[in-house]
N, C-alpha and C positions, 0 to 999 in steps of 0.2 A: 778288171777281169770278171769279178762276180756280177757286176751290173750287166756286162755284155752277155754273160751266160743266162742271167735272169731274163733279159730281153729276148734272147734267142728262144728260151723256153716258153715265153708268153706270146710269141708270134704264132703263125700257123703251126700246129703241133707236128705236122708231118715234115716241115721244112728241114730241121736238123736231123731228123731220124734217118732218112736215106743216106745222108752224107756220113753220119757216124756209123750207121749200120753196114755200110759197104765193106768196112775193114774191121776185123775183130780186135786189132790193136787200138784203133780209134774208139771203138765201143768200150773196150776195157779202160782206156784213159778217161773217157767221159764218166763212166760209172765210178771208177776209183776216185776221181775228183770230188764226186758227191759224198762218198764215204769219208774222205779226208776232211772235207769242209763241214760235214754235218754230224760227225760223231764226236764223242767226248773221249779222246784217246791220248792226250798228253804227249803227243809226238810219236807214239808207238801204236799205229793203227792195228797191227797184227795181234797185239795184246787183247784188243777188244773184239776185232773181227778177224778170225783166223783166215789165212790166205785161201785155204780150201773152200771156206764158206763164201768168200768174195768171188772166187773163180766160179763157184756153182751159180751164184746170182748172175754173173756176167754171162755164163753159158745159157741160162734160162732166157735172158733177153736175146742172145744171139740166135739160138735155135728156135725160139718162139717168135722171132721177128716182131717183138712187142714194145720196142722203145717208144714208138709214136703214141701208143696207148698210154704209157706212163707220163708222157709230156702233155697230154690233152688237158689234164686238170689245171695246169698253170694258165693256159689260155682261157679256159672256162672261168677260172676265178678272177682273171684280169678283166674279162668282158662283163662279168656279172658277179661282182664281189658279194660275199655273204655279209649281211647286216643283221645284227641281233634284233634290231627294231622290226625287221620283217617277220619275225617269228611271233605267232600268238603265244601267250604265256603257257609254259609247259609245267605242269604240276608233278610230273614224274621226277623222282629223285635223280640227281645228276652228279657224277664224280669227275674230277680233273686230276690227272697226274702230270705235272709239268716238269720236264727234264731240262737242266740248265743250258745245254747246247742246242736245244730246239728253238724254233722261232718263238718269240715272246707271245703269250696268249693275250687276249684283251684283258683289261683290268677285271678283277673279280666282281667289282661293283657293277660293271657293265653286263657281265654274264648273268649276274643275279637279277637283272631287270626282266629277263625272259625265262630263266631256268631256275629250278629249285636246287641250288648247290648244297649237297649234304657233305661233301668232302672235297677239299682242295689241297693237294699235296705238292709241295716244292721238293722235288727229288734232289739228293745230294750229288748225283752224277748221272750222265746219260745224255743222249742227243736224239736226233730225228729217228733213228732206228732203235728205239728204246727196247722193244721186245727182243731184238738181236743182241744189243749191247749190255743191257741190264735186266735179263729175264727174271732174276730173283726179286729185285726191287719192284718190278712191275707186278709180278704175281702176288707178292706180299701186300701191295696196295689194293689189288683187286679182291683179295681175300678179306680185307678189313670189313667189319660189320657195316659201316656206313656205305662202302662201295657196293656191298651185296644188296643194300637197300635200293641202289640205283639200277636195278634190273627192270627193263621195260621193253615192251614191244609196241610201239606206237607209230602211227603215221600222221604227220602234220603237214599243213600247207602254209606257206608264207604268203605275203601280200602279192608277190610276183607270180603266184600260182605254182611255184616249184614245190615238189613233194619232198619231205624229209622223213627218213626212217630213223627213229631213235631206237636202237636195238641192243639188247644184251642177251647172250645165250647162257643159261645156267645148267650145269650138270650137278645134280645134288645141291650142295650148298656152296659150290665154288663157281664164281663168275669166270667165264672164259673170254668172252669178247664183249666190249662195250664201245659203241661208236655212234656217230651221226653221219648219215650218208645222204647226199642229194640224189633225187631221182627225177628225171625229166620224162 
């Protein structure tokens, strides 16, 4: 089943979206399946993601008609996978917080070939929706001195000509958002 879902998500992003989005129950099932499979919940999803929060997320997708936009990244990554070798060396400090139920990251040694890793944290619990599941753990890691060092606002281009924004937003001494985003 997971392979079929992955293949469906990596096809044309709009293909499953209309089928799932025609019916709110179908959309709810689609999204709930992601939360069940991608969160660290030990069999009790509502302990980690309250039902009201899950229904709010489903409602945002339903009323915003935005499922196809969320599926597009899977197709884009399949057609043009990210390769660390494509990045020019980045000297900006970089932090990683890896949650155990998230997809495995590349080995640290590979990441360090192109990025200056100042902090690599293996979190004790959490999954794909880390900020929702374990906000305290994530905030604590972001507040660590070495994570605060990883604040940057840089734009880089890889060998394929894709633009990447390495961005962190700081308010006073607390880092709010840190990420890498592709721009075409």
